[in-house]
C-alpha positions in Angstrom: 101.1 16.2 143.1 103.5 13.9 141.2 102.3 13.7 137.6 103.7 11.2 135.2 104.5 13.4 132.3 106.7 10.7 130.8 103.8 8.4 130.2 103.0 10.1 126.9 105.6 10.4 124.1 105.2 14.2 123.9 105.4 14.7 127.7 102.0 16.3 127.8 99.1 15.2 130.1 95.4 15.8 129.4 93.8 18.5 131.4 90.0 18.4 131.7 88.5 21.8 132.5 85.2 21.7 134.5 83.0 24.6 135.5 83.3 25.0 139.3 79.7 26.1 139.7 77.7 24.0 137.2 79.9 21.0 136.9 79.8 21.2 133.1 82.9 20.0 131.2 84.2 23.1 129.4 87.1 21.9 127.3 90.1 19.6 127.1 93.7 20.8 126.8 97.2 19.5 127.4 99.9 20.5 129.9 103.6 19.9 130.5 105.3 20.7 133.8 105.8 24.4 132.9 102.2 24.8 132.0 101.1 23.3 135.3 103.5 25.4 137.2 102.3 28.6 135.5 98.7 27.6 136.1 99.3 27.2 139.8 101.3 30.4 140.1 99.0 32.7 138.1 95.6 31.1 139.1 94.7 31.1 135.4 94.6 27.9 133.3 97.6 27.7 131.0 98.2 24.9 128.5 101.0 23.9 126.2 100.1 24.6 122.6 101.4 22.0 120.2 100.7 24.3 117.2 102.4 27.3 118.7 105.1 25.2 120.5 104.8 27.4 123.6 102.8 28.0 126.8 99.3 29.4 126.1 97.1 30.9 128.7 93.4 30.4 127.9 92.0 33.9 127.3 95.3 35.7 126.6 93.8 37.1 123.4 90.1 37.1 124.1 90.2 38.0 127.8 88.0 35.0 128.6 90.3 33.5 131.2 89.6 30.4 133.3 90.2 31.3 136.9 91.4 28.2 138.8 89.4 26.9 141.8 91.1 23.5 142.3 93.5 21.1 140.6 93.4 17.3 141.0 95.2 14.4 139.4 93.5 11.1 138.6 94.3 7.8 140.3 97.1 7.1 137.7 98.7 10.5 138.0 98.5 11.0 134.3 95.4 13.2 133.8 94.3 16.5 135.5 90.9 17.7 136.5 90.8 21.5 136.9 87.7 23.2 138.3 87.6 26.8 137.1 85.4 29.8 136.8 85.1 30.9 133.2 85.3 34.7 132.6 83.4 34.4 129.3 82.7 31.9 126.5 85.2 29.1 126.5 84.8 27.7 122.9 86.3 29.5 120.0 82.8 29.4 118.4 81.5 31.7 121.2 79.8 28.9 123.1 80.0 28.4 126.8 81.5 24.9 126.4 83.3 23.0 123.6 80.9 20.0 124.2 77.3 19.7 123.2 74.5 22.1 123.6 75.6 24.8 126.1 72.0 25.6 127.0 71.2 22.0 127.9 74.4 21.6 129.8 73.9 24.8 131.7 70.3 23.7 132.7 71.4 20.3 133.9 74.3 21.9 135.7 72.0 24.3 137.5 69.7 21.4 138.6 72.8 19.7 140.2 73.8 23.0 141.8 70.3 23.5 143.2 70.4 20.0 144.6 73.6 20.9 146.4 72.0 24.1 147.7 69.1 22.2 149.1 71.4 19.8 150.9 73.4 22.8 152.3 70.2 24.5 153.6 69.2 21.3 155.4 72.7 20.7 156.9 73.1 24.4 157.9 69.6 25.8 158.4 69.3 29.5 158.8 66.5 31.7 160.1 64.0 32.6 157.4 65.1 29.7 155.0 62.1 28.3 153.2 64.0 25.1 152.5 65.0 24.6 156.1 61.4 25.2 157.2 60.2 22.5 154.9 62.7 20.0 156.3 61.7 21.0 159.8 58.1 20.1 159.1 59.0 16.7 157.9 58.1 14.2 155.1 54.3 14.7 155.4 54.4 18.4 154.7 57.0 18.1 151.9 55.0 15.4 150.2 51.9 17.4 150.6 53.6 20.4 149.0 54.7 18.3 146.0 51.1 17.2 145.6 49.8 20.8 145.8 52.4 22.0 143.2 51.5 19.0 140.9 47.8 20.0 140.9 48.7 23.7 140.2 50.9 22.5 137.3 48.1 20.5 135.8 45.7 23.4 136.1 48.2 25.7 134.5 48.8 23.2 131.7 45.2 23.5 130.6 45.5 27.2 130.1 47.1 29.1 127.2 49.6 31.1 129.4 52.9 29.3 128.8 54.8 31.5 131.2 52.4 30.7 134.0 52.8 27.0 133.2 56.6 27.3 133.4 56.4 29.0 136.8 54.2 26.2 138.2 56.3 23.5 136.7 59.4 25.1 138.2 57.8 25.1 141.6 56.9 21.5 141.2 60.4 20.5 140.2 61.9 22.5 143.1 59.7 20.8 145.7 60.3 17.4 144.0 64.1 18.0 144.6 63.4 18.7 148.2 61.4 15.5 148.5 64.2 13.5 146.9 66.6 14.8 149.4 64.3 14.1 152.3 64.1 10.5 151.1 67.9 10.3 150.6 67.7 9.9 146.9 69.7 11.9 144.4 68.6 13.2 141.0 71.3 11.0 139.5 69.7 7.9 141.0 66.4 8.8 139.4 68.2 9.2 136.1 69.8 5.8 136.5 66.4 4.2 137.2 65.0 5.8 134.0 68.0 4.7 132.0 67.6 1.1 133.3 63.9 1.1 132.2 65.0 2.4 128.8 67.3 -0.6 128.2 64.5 -3.1 128.8 
């Protein structure tokens, strides 16, 4: 990795920190060569603090370290993307992320993670895997299952038990994700289709 630290007047490059599991953007910090070297050596994200004028390891006071999973530079070699596993809240406010609603981001991140798990179960089927068994039965069974779960969700919606409705809606969404994968369509593509309609 040959980063261009001299591109910026202060010799610091932006480092975007991403949750390795959910994909959520956790925070943004800045690194010089020493901070990057310490991050690589320790396995914990270390920044250069402008205010303290020294290296600063995230979590050195709180214990909420960011354990490094991977480090990549962008195409211009002037920005870092670091995938990490947070060992506690990341933001100084106590939130899981410094950006947006952490509950919403966590939920969206889990859907993307679930999408990856479904793909993995199809690529590497194991005995007893429900997902693998669905794919083995083909598109007709998968589509039928989505229809069955949709009907059960509608029935539950007409009853006062909200928890029962949540469970049925979750089953529907899960099988819908399986159907999307069977058709070779990602959740992101569905979001793009919805967004294009919104612009019209």
